[in-house]
OpenMM code with the backbone's topology and positions (N, CA, C; nanometers):
from openmm import Vec3, app, unit

residues = "MET LYS TRP PHE PHE ALA LEU ALA PHE PRO ALA LEU LEU SER GLY CYS ALA THR GLN ALA ASP LEU VAL SER MET THR SER ALA THR ILE GLY CYS PRO LYS LYS GLU THR GLN ILE LYS ASP GLN ASP MET GLY TRP ALA ALA TYR THR TRP THR ALA THR CYS ARG GLY GLN THR PHE TYR CYS THR ASN SER ASP ILE ALA GLY PHE GLY CYS SER ARG GLU LEU LYS PRO GLU".split()
positions = [
    Vec3(4.1471, 0.5850, 4.0599),
    Vec3(4.1640, 0.5466, 3.9702),
    Vec3(4.1224, 0.3223, 3.9741),
    Vec3(4.2414, 0.3179, 4.0501),
    Vec3(4.2846, 0.2347, 4.1021),
    Vec3(4.2088, 0.1182, 4.1757),
    Vec3(4.1529, 0.2324, 4.3087),
    Vec3(4.0298, 0.2126, 4.4335),
    Vec3(3.8623, 0.1659, 4.3298),
    Vec3(3.8686, 0.1622, 4.2304),
    Vec3(3.7218, 0.1484, 4.1371),
    Vec3(3.8257, 0.0328, 4.0346),
    Vec3(3.8789, -0.0139, 4.0426),
    Vec3(3.9376, -0.1111, 3.9835),
    Vec3(3.9068, -0.2280, 4.1131),
    Vec3(3.9508, -0.1886, 4.2006),
    Vec3(3.9269, -0.2860, 4.3366),
    Vec3(3.8314, -0.3136, 4.3855),
    Vec3(3.7913, -0.2273, 4.3802),
    Vec3(3.5697, -0.2341, 4.4396),
    Vec3(3.5476, -0.3401, 4.3126),
    Vec3(3.5095, -0.2807, 4.1629),
    Vec3(3.4620, -0.3485, 4.0892),
    Vec3(3.4752, -0.4371, 3.9913),
    Vec3(3.5962, -0.5503, 4.0381),
    Vec3(3.6326, -0.7067, 3.9660),
    Vec3(3.5689, -0.7971, 4.0252),
    Vec3(3.5895, -0.7819, 4.2135),
    Vec3(3.5632, -0.9079, 4.2658),
    Vec3(3.3609, -0.8626, 4.2668),
    Vec3(3.3204, -0.7711, 4.2509),
    Vec3(3.1840, -0.7548, 4.1960),
    Vec3(3.1153, -0.8579, 4.0387),
    Vec3(3.2398, -0.7740, 4.0058),
    Vec3(3.2241, -0.8184, 3.8184),
    Vec3(3.2279, -1.0031, 3.8071),
    Vec3(3.3464, -1.0764, 3.8831),
    Vec3(3.3874, -1.2142, 3.9329),
    Vec3(3.2497, -1.3038, 4.0392),
    Vec3(3.1552, -1.1939, 4.1025),
    Vec3(3.0633, -1.2872, 4.1371),
    Vec3(2.9650, -1.2522, 4.0695),
    Vec3(2.9516, -1.2067, 3.9834),
    Vec3(2.8210, -1.1333, 3.8904),
    Vec3(2.7635, -1.0799, 3.9423),
    Vec3(2.8045, -1.0118, 4.0160),
    Vec3(2.7092, -0.9241, 4.0865),
    Vec3(2.7929, -0.7234, 3.9534),
    Vec3(2.8163, -0.7930, 3.9011),
    Vec3(2.8827, -0.6289, 3.8538),
    Vec3(2.7211, -0.6272, 3.7161),
    Vec3(2.6863, -0.4946, 3.6937),
    Vec3(2.6077, -0.4450, 3.6061),
    Vec3(2.7000, -0.4299, 3.4688),
    Vec3(2.5667, -0.4271, 3.3288),
    Vec3(2.6477, -0.4016, 3.1967),
    Vec3(2.7358, -0.2942, 3.1647),
    Vec3(2.6887, -0.1886, 3.2760),
    Vec3(2.6916, -0.0408, 3.2346),
    Vec3(2.8790, -0.0621, 3.3089),
    Vec3(2.8718, -0.1229, 3.4436),
    Vec3(2.9927, -0.1173, 3.5017),
    Vec3(3.0829, -0.2477, 3.4141),
    Vec3(3.0479, -0.2886, 3.3265),
    Vec3(3.1069, -0.3254, 3.2270),
    Vec3(3.1914, -0.2968, 3.1489),
    Vec3(3.1118, -0.1928, 3.0581),
    Vec3(3.1409, -0.1109, 2.9958),
    Vec3(3.2151, 0.0304, 3.0602),
    Vec3(3.1798, 0.0445, 3.1318),
    Vec3(3.3074, 0.1813, 3.2354),
    Vec3(3.4534, 0.1168, 3.2593),
    Vec3(3.3969, -0.0148, 3.2675),
    Vec3(3.6355, -0.0811, 3.3257),
    Vec3(3.6369, -0.0796, 3.1894),
    Vec3(3.5931, -0.1256, 3.0865),
    Vec3(3.6746, -0.1780, 2.9133),
    Vec3(3.6877, -0.0911, 2.8417),
    Vec3(3.5647, 0.0138, 2.8612),
    Vec3(3.6099, 0.1502, 2.7773),
    Vec3(3.7236, 0.2063, 2.8354),
    Vec3(3.7603, 0.2665, 2.9854),
    Vec3(3.8700, 0.2830, 3.0353),
    Vec3(4.0185, 0.2082, 2.9926),
    Vec3(3.9994, 0.0374, 2.9541),
    Vec3(4.1036, 0.0032, 2.9294),
    Vec3(4.1288, 0.0027, 2.8288),
    Vec3(4.0583, -0.0262, 2.7324),
    Vec3(4.0749, 0.0346, 2.5693),
    Vec3(4.0563, 0.1496, 2.5354),
    Vec3(4.0461, 0.2368, 2.5767),
    Vec3(4.0844, 0.3189, 2.5186),
    Vec3(3.9553, 0.4396, 2.4663),
    Vec3(3.8069, 0.3347, 2.4694),
    Vec3(3.7034, 0.4734, 2.4378),
    Vec3(3.5711, 0.5286, 2.5020),
    Vec3(3.5373, 0.5533, 2.4327),
    Vec3(3.4479, 0.5904, 2.4621),
    Vec3(3.3244, 0.5093, 2.5621),
    Vec3(3.2602, 0.5263, 2.6577),
    Vec3(3.1912, 0.4456, 2.6773),
    Vec3(3.0469, 0.4638, 2.5889),
    Vec3(3.0351, 0.5242, 2.5313),
    Vec3(2.8870, 0.5155, 2.4781),
    Vec3(2.9219, 0.4125, 2.3017),
    Vec3(3.0881, 0.3580, 2.2676),
    Vec3(3.1322, 0.3465, 2.1535),
    Vec3(3.1753, 0.2408, 2.2148),
    Vec3(3.1812, 0.1619, 2.2900),
    Vec3(3.2116, 0.0591, 2.3436),
    Vec3(3.0837, -0.0784, 2.4063),
    Vec3(3.0684, -0.1216, 2.3036),
    Vec3(2.9746, -0.2751, 2.2995),
    Vec3(3.0399, -0.4008, 2.3272),
    Vec3(2.9931, -0.4640, 2.4597),
    Vec3(3.0275, -0.5551, 2.4735),
    Vec3(2.8997, -0.7627, 2.4568),
    Vec3(2.9763, -0.7712, 2.4628),
    Vec3(2.9317, -0.9374, 2.4257),
    Vec3(2.9817, -0.9966, 2.4400),
    Vec3(2.9320, -1.1869, 2.4276),
    Vec3(3.0009, -1.2996, 2.4247),
    Vec3(3.0475, -1.3137, 2.5725),
    Vec3(3.0298, -1.2752, 2.6899),
    Vec3(3.0136, -1.3521, 2.8028),
    Vec3(3.0785, -1.4166, 2.8547),
    Vec3(3.1068, -1.4481, 2.9510),
    Vec3(3.1726, -1.5880, 2.9506),
    Vec3(3.1681, -1.5658, 3.1217),
    Vec3(3.1042, -1.6790, 3.1571),
    Vec3(3.1736, -1.6969, 3.3063),
    Vec3(3.2040, -1.8263, 3.3386),
    Vec3(3.3278, -1.8401, 3.3598),
    Vec3(3.3878, -1.9759, 3.3248),
    Vec3(3.4424, -2.0589, 3.4842),
    Vec3(3.4779, -2.1379, 3.5119),
    Vec3(3.5568, -2.2013, 3.6632),
    Vec3(3.6576, -2.0737, 3.7219),
    Vec3(3.7052, -1.9952, 3.7329),
    Vec3(3.8675, -1.9620, 3.6704),
    Vec3(3.9037, -1.7461, 3.6712),
    Vec3(3.8253, -1.7680, 3.5544),
    Vec3(3.8061, -1.6386, 3.5247),
    Vec3(3.6448, -1.5282, 3.4157),
    Vec3(3.6498, -1.4826, 3.4340),
    Vec3(3.4763, -1.4304, 3.3336),
    Vec3(3.5769, -1.3449, 3.2329),
    Vec3(3.4891, -1.3668, 3.1065),
    Vec3(3.5666, -1.3484, 2.9743),
    Vec3(3.4963, -1.2415, 2.9239),
    Vec3(3.4773, -1.1852, 2.8067),
    Vec3(3.4326, -1.1124, 2.7465),
    Vec3(3.4505, -1.0329, 2.5804),
    Vec3(3.3824, -0.9817, 2.4992),
    Vec3(3.3400, -0.9503, 2.3781),
    Vec3(3.4002, -0.8046, 2.3808),
    Vec3(3.4633, -0.7445, 2.3609),
    Vec3(3.4188, -0.5741, 2.3354),
    Vec3(3.4605, -0.5183, 2.2289),
    Vec3(3.3618, -0.4503, 2.1602),
    Vec3(3.4217, -0.4033, 2.0330),
    Vec3(3.3808, -0.2158, 2.0011),
    Vec3(3.4622, -0.1577, 1.9825),
    Vec3(3.4853, 0.0183, 1.9542),
    Vec3(3.5204, 0.0473, 1.8120),
    Vec3(3.4646, 0.1312, 1.7716),
    Vec3(3.5086, 0.2116, 1.6315),
    Vec3(3.5945, 0.1092, 1.5268),
    Vec3(3.5469, -0.0111, 1.5100),
    Vec3(3.5721, -0.1496, 1.3990),
    Vec3(3.6670, -0.1833, 1.4792),
    Vec3(3.7424, -0.1777, 1.5904),
    Vec3(3.8224, -0.2782, 1.6154),
    Vec3(3.7350, -0.4024, 1.7717),
    Vec3(3.8419, -0.4783, 1.7065),
    Vec3(3.7365, -0.6327, 1.8595),
    Vec3(3.8635, -0.5969, 1.9099),
    Vec3(3.8435, -0.6404, 2.0967),
    Vec3(3.8949, -0.6941, 2.2071),
    Vec3(3.8336, -0.7795, 2.2805),
    Vec3(3.9298, -0.8335, 2.3154),
    Vec3(3.8981, -1.0229, 2.3849),
    Vec3(3.9883, -0.9397, 2.5175),
    Vec3(3.8707, -0.9612, 2.6029),
    Vec3(3.8785, -0.9388, 2.7212),
    Vec3(3.8525, -1.0209, 2.8773),
    Vec3(3.9331, -1.0433, 2.9673),
    Vec3(3.9177, -1.1110, 3.0908),
    Vec3(3.9925, -1.0687, 3.1497),
    Vec3(3.8779, -1.1448, 3.2987),
    Vec3(3.9226, -1.0579, 3.4508),
    Vec3(3.9347, -1.2076, 3.5102),
    Vec3(4.0720, -1.2392, 3.5895),
    Vec3(4.0718, -1.3874, 3.6970),
    Vec3(4.1031, -1.3410, 3.7960),
    Vec3(4.1099, -1.3977, 3.9056),
    Vec3(4.2394, -1.4110, 4.0042),
    Vec3(4.3762, -1.4216, 4.0004),
    Vec3(4.3830, -1.4715, 3.9265),
    Vec3(4.5292, -1.5403, 3.8945),
    Vec3(4.6132, -1.4477, 3.7993),
    Vec3(4.5372, -1.4248, 3.6720),
    Vec3(4.6411, -1.3016, 3.5821),
    Vec3(4.5454, -1.2015, 3.5892),
    Vec3(4.4524, -1.2043, 3.6649),
    Vec3(4.3980, -1.0405, 3.6878),
    Vec3(4.3332, -0.9937, 3.5899),
    Vec3(4.2883, -0.8594, 3.5434),
    Vec3(4.2337, -0.7678, 3.4191),
    Vec3(4.3161, -0.7416, 3.2867),
    Vec3(4.1887, -0.8033, 3.2281),
    Vec3(4.3016, -0.6565, 3.0961),
    Vec3(4.2412, -0.7237, 2.9608),
    Vec3(4.2599, -0.6450, 2.8643),
    Vec3(4.1823, -0.6594, 2.6987),
    Vec3(4.2949, -0.6576, 2.6309),
    Vec3(4.3217, -0.7317, 2.5015),
    Vec3(4.3982, -0.7535, 2.3994),
    Vec3(4.3108, -0.7348, 2.2408),
    Vec3(4.3925, -0.6309, 2.1748),
    Vec3(4.3340, -0.6170, 2.0575),
    Vec3(4.3407, -0.7373, 1.9468),
    Vec3(4.2509, -0.7336, 1.9041),
    Vec3(4.2487, -0.8985, 1.7628),
    Vec3(4.2913, -0.8395, 1.6319),
    Vec3(4.4462, -0.8865, 1.6450),
    Vec3(4.4935, -0.8716, 1.5188),
    Vec3(4.4833, -0.8729, 1.3630),
    Vec3(4.4550, -0.8299, 1.3144),
    Vec3(4.4304, -0.8591, 1.1610),
    Vec3(4.5514, -0.8921, 1.0770),
    Vec3(4.5325, -0.9521, 0.9569),
    Vec3(4.5974, -1.0445, 0.8848),
    Vec3(4.6525, -0.8917, 0.8030),
    Vec3(4.8051, -0.8784, 0.7584),
    Vec3(4.8614, -0.7708, 0.6279),
    Vec3(4.8049, -0.7607, 0.5266),
] * unit.nanometer
topology = app.Topology()
chain = topology.addChain("A")
for resn in residues:
    res = topology.addResidue(resn, chain)
    for name in ("N", "CA", "C"):
        topology.addAtom(name, app.Element.getBySymbol(name[0]), res)
């Protein structure tokens, strides 16, 4: 699986990744099926690519950069 991320993330940063690639990478990280993962609010900044993913009523904020790497964090809702 690591080889997939090693090959896919440079393409993501260069803008070559498709929506399907982004859904695949994100769903694997957040633990949601691809068919239930929706991507929105994509932004290609100078140093990072960011997007929001939703699945099963949860929101995840994802980022990929050369410095920090790739990751998604779940939105924390007040108790």
